[in-house]
N, C-alpha and C positions, 0 to 999 in steps of 0.2 A: 359400441365403439370396436372396430376391428382393423388392424393395420399389420403390415408385414415389412420387415426391414433388416439390414444388415446388422448384426450384433455389435461390430465395431462402431458403426455410426451412433447406434443406441448408446454405447458406453460413453463415447466421446460427448454427446449431449447431456447425459447424466452427470458427468464430471464437471461440466460448465455450470450447472446449477447447485452441486452439491454442498459448495462451501457457504452458500446463503442459507441453508436449511439448518436450523440448530439440531444438534443431537440429544441437548438436554434442555427443556422448556417446560414451563407450567401449562403451555397451552399445546396438548399433544396433536392437533390438527397442523400445527406448524412444522412438525418434523416430517409431513407428507410432501410429495411433490405432485403437482398438477398436470396431467398428461390430457392434450386434447388433439384431435386428428380431425382436420379440415382442409379442403380444397388443395389435397395431395401433399400435405405437409403434417409432420407431427411436431408439436410443440411442447417442451417441457418448461414448467414454472416453479420456482421455489423461493420462498420469503421467511425471514424471521420477523417480519413486521417493520423492520427498518430498512434492511438491505434485501434486494430481489434481484433474481437473475432469470433470463428468459433464453432458451435456446429452441431453436427450429431448424428441422431438416427434412429432406424430401424422403416420403415414404410411399408405398402402396396402400393407399386409403380404401379398404373394402366397405367400411361402414362408418360414417363420421360419428364422432361422439366425443366423451369425455372420461375421466377415471382419475382417481385419488388413491395413492397408495404411499406406504412409508418409503421415504427417500432411500435410507440406508439398505433396506431389503431390495429394492429393486437394484440399485447400484452394485450390492454383493452378488445378486443373482446374474446379472449381465456379464460380471467377470468370470463367471464358470464357463461360458459359452467360448468356443473356438472363434478365432476373427472371421473364419470362413462362414460361420453359421449366419442362417436367416432366421430371425426370431418372428413369429406371429403373436401379437399381444391383442387381447380382447377384454371386454368388459360387459357383463350381464347386467340385468335389471336389479340384482341383489348386490351390486357393487363388488362382485368377485372378479379379480383380474387374472387373466390365464396368460402364461407366457408357453408357447408351444413350439418346438422344432420336430423333425422327423423322428428324433429319438427321445424326445424328453416331453413331459407335460407338467406343469407347475401351475397351481391354483392358490391365490393369495386374497384373504378378505381384504377388501379396500374400505374406503368410507365414502359417504355420501359427498358429492362434488359442492353442494349448496353450502356446505360450512366452510368451505374454503376461501380466505380473503385474496383473491387476484389482485395483484399490482394494479393500482389506477394511474392513467397518465394525467399529470398535472398540465394546466395552461401554460405553453412555453413563452418565456419572455426573452430568451437569446439562444443562438446556436453557433457551432463552429465546427470545421473539419481540421483535424491535426494529424500530423504525422503519427501513426502509432508507436514506432519504436523511439522517437524523440519523446513524447510525452511518458512512456513507460520509464526511459531512462532518467527522466526529470524527477518522477515520483520516487525512484528508488534511492535517488541521491539527496532526498529531503526528508522522507516520512519517518525515518529513524529518530528526529527531533520532535515529533508530535508527541504532547502530554498522554502518559499512561494511565493518568487520574482521570476517573469518568465523571467527577463532579457530581451533583444530585442525580437522582433516577430520574426527576421529572426534566432537568435541564443540563444535559451534558455540555461541558465546557467548550467553547469555540477552538480553544487550545488542544483539544483532542482530535482536531481534524487539521486539514491544511487549507490556507488560503489559495483558490485558484483565481488568478485576474488577468485579464486581457485588457490593456489600454495605450493607446498610441503606437501599434504595432508591436507591442512586446508581451509575451507571456510570461507570467511570473507565477511560481508555486512557492509558499513560504509554510514552514513548519516552526514551531516554538514550544519550550517549556521553560522551566524557570531556571535552566542552567544552559541550554543550547539554543540557537536558532540557525536555520539553513534557508538560504535563498537561491532559487535556481531561476534563470531567465533566458530566454531565447527570442530573437526578432522573428516576427511573421510578416509575410506580405499580405495581410488583410487589414480592414479598417473595423472589424468588429470589436465590441466591447462586452466584458462579461466580468461578474465578481460575485464569488459564493465561498462558502466555507463547507467542504466536503469531509465526512469522517475518514479518520486515517485507514480505517478497516476497509472500508469501501475502496479506496484508491489502492491498498495492498492488493485486494482481490482482483482489481482491474489489471494490475502489472501481471498477475499469474494468469490471467485470461489472455491478455496480449502477448505473452510469451511465445505463442505458436501462431501469431497472425502478423501479416504485413499489409502495407498500403496505410488507409487512413481509419481513424476513429471519429466518429461524429459525437460531439458532445452537446448536449441541450440541458437548458436550465428552465425550471419552471418555478413558481413562487415558493416551493418547499421541496423540489426534487431535483436530483442531479441524475441524467440519463447518458448512459454510454453505449453506443451501438456500433458494432464492427461485425463482418461476416454475417453468421446466422445466429449471432448472440447480443444480448443486450444486458446491461446491468444498471439497476436503478438503486438510488438511495436517498433517504432523507437528507436535507441540509441541515447543518448545524447552525442554529439561533444565536444572537448575541452576537456584539460587535467583537471583531477580531482586533487584536491589539495593533496600535500604529506601530509597526515595525521599524518605519524608516527613523523613527524617533530616538530608537535605542542604538542605533548604529554610531560609533564613536566616530568623530570628524577628524582628530587629530592623532598623529602617533609620535611617541619619544624614542621608540625602539622599535626597528625592523630587523627580523630575521629571516633569511632564506635558507632553506633546508631541504635534503633529500626525503621524500614520502617513503620509500623502502628502508632507510636506515632509521628514521624517525619512528616508523611502525615497529620494527623490530625491537628498537629500546623499549618502547612503551608497553609492548605485549610482554617484555620480560618484567618492567616495573609492575604491571597488573598481577603478577603472581605473589605480589606483597599484599594480599588482601585474605579476610576471612568472612565468616557468615556475619561478624558483628561490625564490620567496618568495610570501607571502600579503600581501594588502592588510590593513593595520591602520589603523582610524580611531581617532583620539585626540579623546577627549571632554574639554572643561574648560567647566564649569557655574558660571556667576557671575551673581548678579542675575536678569534675566529672560532673558538670552543663553545659548544652548548653542553653542560653538565646536566646530566638527568639522574635523579636519586630518588630512591623509593625504599621504605623498610618498615617493618612492624616486629613484633615481639619475637618472631621466629628467624628473621634473616634481613638482609638487605641486598639492594641492586644499586650499582653505581656505574654509569655510562659516560662516554665523552663522544660528542659528534662534532665534525668538522662543518661549519656553517659560515655565513655570511651575515656580518652583524653591522647594522647602520643606525646611528644615534647612540642612545645611552645603554649601558650595561644595566640589566634587571635581573631580579630573582623574583620568582613566581610560580605558583603551584597549581596544578588541575586535576580534576578525577581521570584518572587513566581510561577509563571505559569510555568517557565522554569524547576525548581526544581521539581514541582508536576508531570510534564510529565514523567521527568526520575524515579521517585519513583513509579509510576504506571506502567512503565515497568519492573521494577526489579521484579523477581520471589520470591526472599528471603525474609526472615523476618529481616534480619540485613544487613547494609552496612557499608562499610568504606569510608570515605571522605579524602582526602589527600590535603594538601596545602603548598605552598611555602612561599607565602605572601599575603597579601589582594588585591593586584593588579594583581595578576597572575591566570590562570584557575585552577579551583579545580577538581580533579578526584574523580569520584564516581563508586563504584564497589561492588558487594555483598561479603561479607566476605567469603575468602576460594574460591573464582572462578576467573579464569583468562578469562572467555569466555565472559564476560560483562565488558564494559569499557565505562564511560560516561564522558564528559568534559564539563564544564559550565564556561562561563565567568562571574567575579564578577561585581556588580554595583560599581561605584566609590563612595567612602564615601564622 
């Protein structure tokens, strides 16, 4: 194998696959990046066995072939070249990979490409093209609610992922754990149907990769695989098995108390309240809504915080408490300046959504008083 390409393009391709390559693994071959030169293009592939990324770029292919080298070594080396450099990469029969410029010659012992588990494409069952910016925004506004618990090593819980479903012209993304639920939806002008549970890590990586992309991202689903293709990059992930919770059944239908409040003011108060925590306990924000005032109080053995906010209160007065951290995560995801909070009683989940929008819905469990 022998190719020549600009160093900045090589580094961009390497950065696109680097997050899918583990730095610590019991299988050393997975810490490598697979390099393939064919038909005037250079393709880099990386995987940890569950998540895989593939990035392709134009290159001067002098001799077609393949190579396998440590991902971190290649990325670190490419960062040492100036953006104006052109790098020639070659691999001999002994798997020695050479990086050469007019003023530099680096040789690194690679590995046999036959050892590498290249990502395999599954038989596709559905596909759809989505606006990249819209999808990225919807993931960012929900992924924080996915469970951080991995479950058993043999069967990660579906709650560690996000439900992605398209039905009746509506795209919904849902994430939940034992304390939070986040739902985002957007209307689509398509008739496609899709339903799968994608690991939160894979969707977070998709957001990172889409940050420099415009246009559409093509989503394809196989029996056990999620595939997102955009530009010269493709991200693949195993789907999570198991049933996702029937989220619609846990959304409260009635509200006895409705509070409309300013997001910046509420967020500012909660960030103060969150200071009342330590390594052994979480910060609990106690709410008391009465008249046009929402009192927010938090305390621990070292001190206390007490704020009063001007709000619009409808229905019954209420005293209720929440984990400050969870409320802050919700408020940072809401794009609007005002929210409405709905409660049925102090022991039941509360609903939070932007005023006048049905495309965002957040549920939070209260802390027992």
